[in-house]
ZAMARGU-4260 file (C-alpha; in steps of 0.2 Angstrom, whole numbers, plus 5000, padded with zeros to 4 digits):
<rodrens>
0) 5051/5585/5831 | 5062/5598/5825 | 5080/5594/5820 | 5096/5604/5825 | 5111/5600/5816
5) 5129/5604/5822 | 5143/5601/5810 | 5154/5598/5825 | 5151/5599/5844 | 5161/5593/5860
10) 5145/5585/5866 | 5127/5585/5861 | 5122/5584/5878 | 5132/5598/5884 | 5126/5610/5871
15) 5107/5605/5875 | 5111/5609/5893 | 5120/5625/5890 | 5107/5631/5877 | 5091/5623/5885
20) 5082/5640/5886 | 5084/5643/5867 | 5079/5626/5861 | 5062/5620/5859 | 5054/5605/5867
25) 5053/5590/5856 | 5069/5594/5846 | 5084/5582/5842 | 5101/5589/5843 | 5113/5579/5832
30) 5130/5579/5824 | 5141/5567/5815 | 5157/5573/5823 | 5156/5573/5843 | 5173/5577/5851
35) 5171/5575/5869 | 5156/5563/5873 | 5154/5554/5889 | 5145/5540/5896 | 5136/5536/5912
40) 5147/5537/5928 | 5158/5548/5918 | 5165/5534/5909 | 5178/5537/5895 | 5170/5539/5878
45) 5179/5535/5860 | 5174/5545/5844 | 5171/5531/5833 | 5170/5542/5817 | 5158/5552/5806
50) 5147/5539/5800 | 5139/5536/5816 | 5125/5544/5826 | 5128/5556/5841 | 5112/5564/5847
55) 5101/5572/5861 | 5083/5573/5862 | 5077/5589/5871 | 5061/5588/5881 | 5050/5600/5890
60) 5037/5591/5899 | 5028/5597/5915 | 5040/5606/5926 | 5034/5595/5940 | 5046/5581/5941
65) 5036/5564/5938 | 5042/5547/5941 | 5039/5543/5924 | 5053/5554/5917 | 5066/5543/5925
70) 5059/5529/5913 | 5062/5539/5897 | 5078/5532/5894 | 5071/5514/5895 | 5058/5519/5881
75) 5073/5526/5870 | 5081/5510/5874 | 5067/5499/5867 | 5065/5511/5852 | 5084/5509/5848
80) 5083/5491/5850 | 5068/5489/5838 | 5076/5500/5825 | 5091/5491/5825 | 5082/5474/5822
85) 5074/5482/5807 | 5090/5480/5799 | 5090/5462/5804 | 5107/5459/5812 | 5111/5441/5814
90) 5108/5441/5833 | 5093/5451/5839 | 5096/5467/5850 | 5097/5463/5869 | 5096/5476/5884
95) 5108/5477/5898 | 5099/5486/5912 | 5095/5500/5912 | 5099/5506/5895 | 5111/5500/5885
100) 5107/5490/5869 | 5119/5476/5865 | 5120/5463/5850 | 5128/5447/5853 | 5134/5452/5871
105) 5143/5468/5863 | 5137/5486/5865 | 5130/5494/5850 | 5122/5509/5858 | 5121/5518/5875
110) 5110/5532/5883 | 5114/5546/5894 | 5100/5556/5902 | 5100/5572/5912 | 5088/5584/5920
115) 5091/5603/5918 | 5085/5613/5933 | 5085/5632/5937 | 5077/5641/5951 | 5070/5625/5958
120) 5061/5622/5942 | 5063/5607/5930 | 5069/5617/5913 | 5070/5602/5903 | 5076/5584/5901
125) 5089/5578/5888 | 5091/5562/5882 | 5107/5559/5874 | 5112/5543/5864 | 5125/5536/5852
130) 5124/5522/5841 | 5137/5513/5832 | 5131/5512/5814 | 5147/5511/5802 | 5163/5507/5813
135) 5178/5498/5808 | 5184/5482/5817 | 5200/5492/5821 | 5192/5506/5831 | 5180/5494/5839
140) 5195/5485/5846 | 5201/5500/5854 | 5186/5502/5865 | 5187/5497/5882 | 5172/5485/5883
145) 5166/5472/5870 | 5157/5483/5856 | 5150/5481/5838 | 5143/5491/5825 | 5127/5488/5813
150) 5137/5487/5798 | 5147/5473/5805 | 5132/5464/5810 | 5123/5466/5794 | 5137/5467/5782
155) 5130/5483/5775 | 5134/5502/5776 | 5120/5510/5786 | 5112/5526/5780 | 5115/5537/5796
160) 5101/5550/5792 | 5088/5538/5787 | 5092/5528/5804 | 5090/5543/5816 | 5074/5547/5807
165) 5067/5530/5811 | 5072/5532/5830 | 5064/5549/5831 | 5049/5544/5822 | 5046/5529/5833
170) 5050/5538/5849 | 5038/5552/5845 | 5025/5539/5841 | 5026/5532/5859 | 5030/5547/5870
175) 5013/5554/5874 | 5007/5537/5878 | 5022/5533/5889 | 5020/5550/5899 | 5002/5544/5902
180) 5005/5526/5906 | 5023/5525/5911 | 5035/5510/5910 | 5021/5497/5910 | 5017/5503/5893
185) 5035/5495/5887 | 5037/5482/5902 | 5033/5466/5893 | 5045/5471/5877 | 5059/5476/5889
190) 5058/5460/5899 | 5059/5449/5882 | 5075/5459/5877 | 5083/5458/5894 | 5098/5448/5893
195) 5100/5449/5912 | 5085/5441/5918 | 5087/5423/5928 | 5106/5427/5929 | 5118/5430/5942
200) 5122/5449/5941 | 5133/5461/5950 | 5126/5480/5951 | 5135/5494/5955 | 5124/5508/5964
205) 5136/5522/5968 | 5150/5514/5979 | 5141/5499/5984 | 5140/5482/5974 | 5124/5471/5975
210) 5126/5453/5969 | 5112/5442/5966 | 5100/5433/5954 | 5090/5445/5943 | 5072/5439/5943
215) 5062/5453/5937 | 5059/5472/5931 | 5046/5480/5941 | 5032/5490/5934 | 5041/5505/5936
220) 5058/5499/5928 | 5068/5495/5944 | 5078/5479/5944 | 5074/5465/5956 | 5086/5453/5963
225) 5088/5439/5976 | 5103/5440/5985 | 5115/5427/5993 | 5105/5429/6009 | 5088/5425/6000
230) 5084/5444/6002 | 5074/5453/5989 | 5083/5469/5983 | 5075/5483/5973 | 5087/5493/5963
235) 5081/5509/5955 | 5097/5516/5949 | 5113/5508/5945 | 5124/5498/5932 | 5125/5479/5929
240) 5144/5475/5929
</rodrens>
């Protein structure tokens, strides 16, 4: 993996998209000063300081859009959870479907994946992620959802460069096997970390809300729920509210 450090940037995802033709595949674009990031569904994003990770992995796999590509966010989600757990937080990292990492019910990391296309061809995939490594309680209280940081969970200051290298090394170790085998490679680990399974959930899919009991994550990473009419629903995209 190549590393491209930016002293300051509005968004590592935006930078990667705008410069996709000049960036090699298997490159991580990262900064410690991201001024205008965004989350899934255009959610507002708050800069948490320069002691945290803001990064985008640029991938250039086959130009044929394969189903497994949509699951790369879930692979990265597992990687982030495993690396966070290496630091021994009080509570083990859990996953909120499809790809938020949470500790003790509070968000510590999120992922935003985007495909870049041109002339009807796939030019690249970008996996943006942020991790709260060293954030004060005062800043966390200003975030519009329950959030935490690894320094608070462990009581120690986290080396951000070392943390990033752990994430990238683990992602690279799994990447080729994942492209070959798909979500099934990590399904068991994903389900073990799923905080939503066997619970009543509300899932937003565009402008529609699905409600029911989350009973499984399928072999391709979709969420399976049983609704109030005892009907099975398979959700391939969406966000648990």
